[in-house]
N, C-alpha and C positions, 0 to 999 in steps of 0.2 A: 058399302057399308065394311068388306071385309077389309078393305085397306085400312081403313081408318080404324078398325080392332087391332090391326095387327100397328100401326100407329102407335094408339095408346098403350098394348103391353110390352113395346121398346122404352119407352117413356115412362113410364112404370117400373124395369127395372134397377132406373139410374133416381131412383128418387127414395125414400128413408119418411115413412109419413108418423108425425110427431105431434101426434091428437092430432089437432086442424094444420098445422103447422105442415110442410111438406117442403126440406131440404135439396134440394137440388146442384147434379154438378158444377163447379162456377160460386157454389156458396164459399165466403168465407171460411177458417178456421172460425173464426169468433162468437159469428154465426150456429157453427154444430155446436160450439160450444154450451151456448147461450137455448141449447135447446136440450140436448146430449147433455150436457158434462161431462164428465170427464170419460176418454174410452175406458174400455175393461181391459184390453190389451194393446198394444205398439209395438211394430215393426219396422223397421230400414226396407223401404223397394232401393232398390238397385236397378244401375241401368244395363243393357247385351258386357256392358265391358267393367263392368262393378262399378264403377262409381253413383253414389249417393242421388238420390232422386229425390225420395219424398219420404213420408211413413204411409204404414197403414194401420186402421185405426175402429179397432171390431170390439163391438157393444154383443156381448151375452143377451141382454136386458131384449134387443130387437127378433128376435130368432135368427144371431149369429147373421146379422148384415156385417159390412167388411164397409170402411167408409176409409177410399186411398185418398192420401194429400199429399197434392207435390204443387210448390211456391203458395204453401200457406194457401192455398186453397181445393174445392177439391172436386176431384179430377176420374173417379169412378165410385158409386157406390153398385156394391155384388151383394145377392140375395145367396148365400149360400144353403137355403136347407134344401133344393131340387138339385 
């Protein structure tokens, strides 16, 4: 039971609930835009060597969650409220 709880907690960190729909890592930019619209803030993501990798999208109305987009797909979803 504990293992299942930890697994669900890890998975929940990489999702962004939107009503009944849950965008997840691997979803396309188009899917995120359909569900959330335009982000409130965008910033570039750079590699360790300073090269452009993608963008971080922030939605203020979702308690500060940040969606990282790399190669037109969701690479990460972070909850900045904790």
